[in-house]
OpenMM code with the backbone's topology and positions (N, CA, C; nanometers):
from openmm import Vec3, app, unit

residues = "MET GLY ARG LYS ARG GLY GLU TRP ALA VAL LEU MET ASP GLY LYS GLU ILE VAL GLY ALA ALA LEU ARG THR ARG TYR ASP CYS LYS PRO MET TYR ILE SER GLN ARG HIS ARG VAL SER LEU GLU THR ALA VAL GLN MET THR LEU ALA VAL ASP SER GLY THR ARG VAL PRO ARG PRO THR ARG GLU ALA ASP ARG PHE VAL SER ALA VAL LYS GLU ARG GLY LYS GLU SER".split()
positions = [
    Vec3(9.8139, 12.1695, 4.8495),
    Vec3(9.7525, 12.2823, 4.8781),
    Vec3(9.5865, 12.2051, 4.9326),
    Vec3(9.5386, 12.2990, 5.0576),
    Vec3(9.4216, 12.2083, 5.1200),
    Vec3(9.2905, 12.2444, 5.0050),
    Vec3(9.1837, 12.2099, 5.0569),
    Vec3(9.0525, 12.2387, 4.9941),
    Vec3(8.9726, 12.3521, 5.0546),
    Vec3(9.0020, 12.3972, 5.1824),
    Vec3(8.9406, 12.5442, 5.1831),
    Vec3(8.9377, 12.6662, 5.1297),
    Vec3(8.8534, 12.7398, 5.1622),
    Vec3(8.8702, 12.8583, 5.1290),
    Vec3(8.9445, 12.9436, 5.1785),
    Vec3(9.0730, 13.0118, 5.0753),
    Vec3(9.1520, 13.0693, 5.1331),
    Vec3(9.3047, 13.0053, 5.1470),
    Vec3(9.2904, 12.9095, 5.1197),
    Vec3(9.3851, 12.8173, 5.1047),
    Vec3(9.4812, 12.8058, 4.9723),
    Vec3(9.6213, 12.8361, 4.9597),
    Vec3(9.6491, 12.8599, 4.8401),
    Vec3(9.8032, 12.8105, 4.8510),
    Vec3(9.8882, 12.8252, 4.7428),
    Vec3(10.0184, 12.7268, 4.7075),
    Vec3(10.0970, 12.7959, 4.6269),
    Vec3(10.2081, 12.8176, 4.6251),
    Vec3(10.3235, 12.9053, 4.5231),
    Vec3(10.3412, 12.8099, 4.4257),
    Vec3(10.3009, 12.9006, 4.3138),
    Vec3(10.3400, 12.8370, 4.1499),
    Vec3(10.4707, 12.8628, 4.1196),
    Vec3(10.5778, 12.7570, 4.0763),
    Vec3(10.6726, 12.8015, 4.0499),
    Vec3(10.7086, 12.7775, 3.8805),
    Vec3(10.8162, 12.8424, 3.8560),
    Vec3(10.8531, 12.7953, 3.7179),
    Vec3(11.0241, 12.7621, 3.7497),
    Vec3(11.0635, 12.6472, 3.7503),
    Vec3(11.2037, 12.6790, 3.8267),
    Vec3(11.2465, 12.6986, 3.9353),
    Vec3(11.3059, 12.7584, 3.9528),
    Vec3(11.3261, 12.8471, 4.0778),
    Vec3(11.2557, 12.9960, 4.1204),
    Vec3(11.1895, 13.0297, 4.0302),
    Vec3(11.1003, 13.1556, 4.0110),
    Vec3(10.9893, 13.1521, 4.0517),
    Vec3(10.9460, 13.2004, 4.1467),
    Vec3(10.7908, 13.2205, 4.1895),
    Vec3(10.7236, 13.3222, 4.0789),
    Vec3(10.5872, 13.2618, 4.0386),
    Vec3(10.5159, 13.3361, 3.9208),
    Vec3(10.3689, 13.3541, 3.9340),
    Vec3(10.3506, 13.3057, 4.0835),
    Vec3(10.1990, 13.3015, 4.0897),
    Vec3(10.1635, 13.2500, 4.2090),
    Vec3(10.0266, 13.2066, 4.2294),
    Vec3(9.9831, 13.1408, 4.3026),
    Vec3(9.8187, 13.0569, 4.2657),
    Vec3(9.8257, 12.9408, 4.3230),
    Vec3(9.6797, 12.8820, 4.3105),
    Vec3(9.6041, 12.9199, 4.4382),
    Vec3(9.5017, 12.9617, 4.4251),
    Vec3(9.4329, 12.9855, 4.5284),
    Vec3(9.2793, 12.9465, 4.5398),
    Vec3(9.2160, 12.9041, 4.6306),
    Vec3(9.0605, 12.8374, 4.6299),
    Vec3(9.0084, 12.9943, 4.6719),
    Vec3(8.8846, 13.0318, 4.6367),
    Vec3(8.8354, 13.1290, 4.6672),
    Vec3(8.7103, 13.0705, 4.7404),
    Vec3(8.6623, 12.9685, 4.7188),
    Vec3(8.5327, 12.8692, 4.7831),
    Vec3(8.6026, 12.7214, 4.8002),
    Vec3(8.5108, 12.6710, 4.9035),
    Vec3(8.5722, 12.5362, 4.9351),
    Vec3(8.5417, 12.4070, 4.8383),
    Vec3(8.6338, 12.3447, 4.8277),
    Vec3(8.6641, 12.2595, 4.7187),
    Vec3(8.6235, 12.2791, 4.5943),
    Vec3(8.6584, 12.3997, 4.5600),
    Vec3(8.6548, 12.4732, 4.3985),
    Vec3(8.7568, 12.4410, 4.3437),
    Vec3(8.7815, 12.4523, 4.1778),
    Vec3(8.8844, 12.4636, 4.1277),
    Vec3(8.9471, 12.6183, 4.1552),
    Vec3(9.1179, 12.6230, 4.1793),
    Vec3(9.1804, 12.6925, 4.2305),
    Vec3(9.1577, 12.8286, 4.1107),
    Vec3(9.1938, 12.9314, 4.1702),
    Vec3(9.1981, 13.0611, 4.0586),
    Vec3(9.3774, 13.0743, 4.0270),
    Vec3(9.3839, 13.1286, 3.9477),
    Vec3(9.5397, 13.1695, 3.9431),
    Vec3(9.5700, 13.3197, 3.9325),
    Vec3(9.6806, 13.3484, 4.0491),
    Vec3(9.6897, 13.4891, 4.0427),
    Vec3(9.8358, 13.4911, 4.0271),
    Vec3(9.8970, 13.6157, 4.0192),
    Vec3(10.0274, 13.6569, 4.0463),
    Vec3(10.0093, 13.8103, 4.0760),
    Vec3(10.1922, 13.8061, 4.1415),
    Vec3(10.1661, 13.9032, 4.1665),
    Vec3(10.2011, 14.0035, 4.0882),
    Vec3(10.2455, 14.1584, 4.0923),
    Vec3(10.2533, 14.2645, 3.9767),
    Vec3(10.3330, 14.4056, 4.0451),
    Vec3(10.3596, 14.4580, 3.9507),
    Vec3(10.4326, 14.5904, 3.9983),
    Vec3(10.3836, 14.6330, 4.1397),
    Vec3(10.4911, 14.6156, 4.2505),
    Vec3(10.4633, 14.6679, 4.3506),
    Vec3(10.3456, 14.6174, 4.4505),
    Vec3(10.3200, 14.5103, 4.4469),
    Vec3(10.2145, 14.4331, 4.5030),
    Vec3(10.2855, 14.2722, 4.4802),
    Vec3(10.3062, 14.2360, 4.6178),
    Vec3(10.3648, 14.1140, 4.6720),
    Vec3(10.2314, 13.9818, 4.6224),
    Vec3(10.3090, 13.8798, 4.6125),
    Vec3(10.2000, 13.7657, 4.6125),
    Vec3(10.1064, 13.7502, 4.7451),
    Vec3(10.1719, 13.7808, 4.8460),
    Vec3(10.0403, 13.7420, 4.9452),
    Vec3(9.9661, 13.8563, 4.9787),
    Vec3(9.9846, 13.9848, 4.9220),
    Vec3(9.8951, 14.1149, 4.9000),
    Vec3(9.7739, 14.0725, 4.8035),
    Vec3(9.8390, 14.0201, 4.6951),
    Vec3(9.7444, 13.9587, 4.5796),
    Vec3(9.6582, 13.8823, 4.6600),
    Vec3(9.6989, 13.7723, 4.7090),
    Vec3(9.5952, 13.6888, 4.7597),
    Vec3(9.5000, 13.7296, 4.7809),
    Vec3(9.5397, 13.8161, 4.9246),
    Vec3(9.4482, 13.8878, 5.0229),
    Vec3(9.3516, 13.9787, 4.9515),
    Vec3(9.3837, 14.0704, 4.8439),
    Vec3(9.2886, 14.1540, 4.7952),
    Vec3(9.2181, 14.0469, 4.7109),
    Vec3(9.2458, 13.9689, 4.6516),
    Vec3(9.1812, 13.8679, 4.5859),
    Vec3(9.0271, 13.7985, 4.6544),
    Vec3(9.0989, 13.7662, 4.7835),
    Vec3(8.9637, 13.7261, 4.8651),
    Vec3(8.9359, 13.8379, 4.9527),
    Vec3(8.9351, 13.9322, 4.9405),
    Vec3(8.8553, 14.0346, 4.9695),
    Vec3(8.7333, 14.1110, 4.9019),
    Vec3(8.7539, 14.0796, 4.7610),
    Vec3(8.6436, 14.1537, 4.6836),
    Vec3(8.5836, 13.9590, 4.6379),
    Vec3(8.6162, 13.8893, 4.6842),
    Vec3(8.5380, 13.7236, 4.6735),
    Vec3(8.3656, 13.7605, 4.7282),
    Vec3(8.2826, 13.7096, 4.6351),
    Vec3(8.1555, 13.7212, 4.6638),
    Vec3(8.0756, 13.5989, 4.7173),
    Vec3(8.1413, 13.5073, 4.7196),
    Vec3(8.0593, 13.3882, 4.7388),
    Vec3(8.0849, 13.2942, 4.6168),
    Vec3(8.1383, 13.3372, 4.5038),
    Vec3(8.1514, 13.2707, 4.3866),
    Vec3(8.2902, 13.2376, 4.3755),
    Vec3(8.3228, 13.1629, 4.2372),
    Vec3(8.4664, 13.0780, 4.2219),
    Vec3(8.5268, 13.2518, 4.1844),
    Vec3(8.4814, 13.2799, 4.0932),
    Vec3(8.5602, 13.4389, 4.0144),
    Vec3(8.5128, 13.5481, 4.1186),
    Vec3(8.6203, 13.6333, 4.1158),
    Vec3(8.5919, 13.7404, 4.1957),
    Vec3(8.4980, 13.8728, 4.1495),
    Vec3(8.4286, 13.9318, 4.2421),
    Vec3(8.3309, 14.0261, 4.1961),
    Vec3(8.4042, 14.1401, 4.0484),
    Vec3(8.5194, 14.2066, 4.0804),
    Vec3(8.5476, 14.2718, 3.9815),
    Vec3(8.6112, 14.1698, 3.8485),
    Vec3(8.6269, 14.1005, 3.8598),
    Vec3(8.6463, 13.9842, 3.7117),
    Vec3(8.5238, 13.9745, 3.6313),
    Vec3(8.4347, 13.9066, 3.7068),
    Vec3(8.2894, 13.8884, 3.6829),
    Vec3(8.2199, 14.0051, 3.6018),
    Vec3(8.2435, 14.1352, 3.6987),
    Vec3(8.1484, 14.2711, 3.6295),
    Vec3(8.2803, 14.3026, 3.4689),
    Vec3(8.3964, 14.3036, 3.4958),
    Vec3(8.4515, 14.3324, 3.3747),
    Vec3(8.4267, 14.2737, 3.2527),
    Vec3(8.3557, 14.1307, 3.2872),
    Vec3(8.3702, 14.0402, 3.1355),
    Vec3(8.2139, 14.0606, 3.1241),
    Vec3(8.1195, 14.0986, 3.2188),
    Vec3(8.0066, 14.1438, 3.1761),
    Vec3(8.0000, 14.2767, 3.0740),
    Vec3(8.0906, 14.3464, 3.1136),
    Vec3(8.0791, 14.4872, 3.0353),
    Vec3(8.1552, 14.4700, 2.8991),
    Vec3(8.2191, 14.3909, 2.9330),
    Vec3(8.2961, 14.3515, 2.7623),
    Vec3(8.1654, 14.2795, 2.6990),
    Vec3(8.1324, 14.1561, 2.7084),
    Vec3(7.9998, 14.1153, 2.6534),
    Vec3(7.9165, 14.2093, 2.6440),
    Vec3(7.8821, 14.2982, 2.7211),
    Vec3(7.7768, 14.3961, 2.6282),
    Vec3(7.8385, 14.4833, 2.5475),
    Vec3(7.9407, 14.5544, 2.5617),
    Vec3(8.0314, 14.6096, 2.4758),
    Vec3(8.0069, 14.5507, 2.3082),
    Vec3(8.0434, 14.3810, 2.3442),
    Vec3(8.0613, 14.3159, 2.1968),
    Vec3(7.8832, 14.3052, 2.1521),
    Vec3(7.8140, 14.2849, 2.2373),
    Vec3(7.6244, 14.3122, 2.1710),
    Vec3(7.6116, 14.4360, 2.0927),
    Vec3(7.6564, 14.5394, 2.1637),
    Vec3(7.5864, 14.6493, 2.0957),
    Vec3(7.6747, 14.7150, 1.9906),
    Vec3(7.7950, 14.6141, 1.9608),
    Vec3(7.9117, 14.6362, 1.8516),
    Vec3(7.8465, 14.5337, 1.7174),
    Vec3(7.7657, 14.4506, 1.7935),
    Vec3(7.7132, 14.3631, 1.6772),
    Vec3(7.5648, 14.4161, 1.5997),
    Vec3(7.4919, 14.5198, 1.6703),
    Vec3(7.3573, 14.5622, 1.6516),
    Vec3(7.3986, 14.6959, 1.5503),
    Vec3(7.5252, 14.7188, 1.5135),
    Vec3(7.5253, 14.8248, 1.4677),
    Vec3(7.5452, 14.7718, 1.2846),
] * unit.nanometer
topology = app.Topology()
chain = topology.addChain("A")
for resn in residues:
    res = topology.addResidue(resn, chain)
    for name in ("N", "CA", "C"):
        topology.addAtom(name, app.Element.getBySymbol(name[0]), res)
């Protein structure tokens, strides 16, 4: 796998394709993504890059993490 944004390599478990290592930015650690029900690995890669906002972790994942953190904080206040 290269170092450029959008480059990816298939991850294998024996003979089974289990996902991909995808660079979302130049020379950063790759994200590991996988295909799911009715979504091919190639589509998962395209979708991940489509919601990339210039950071390593795509926007929906960051927003979900922030939401869960806020819910946890509210729970501590009770």
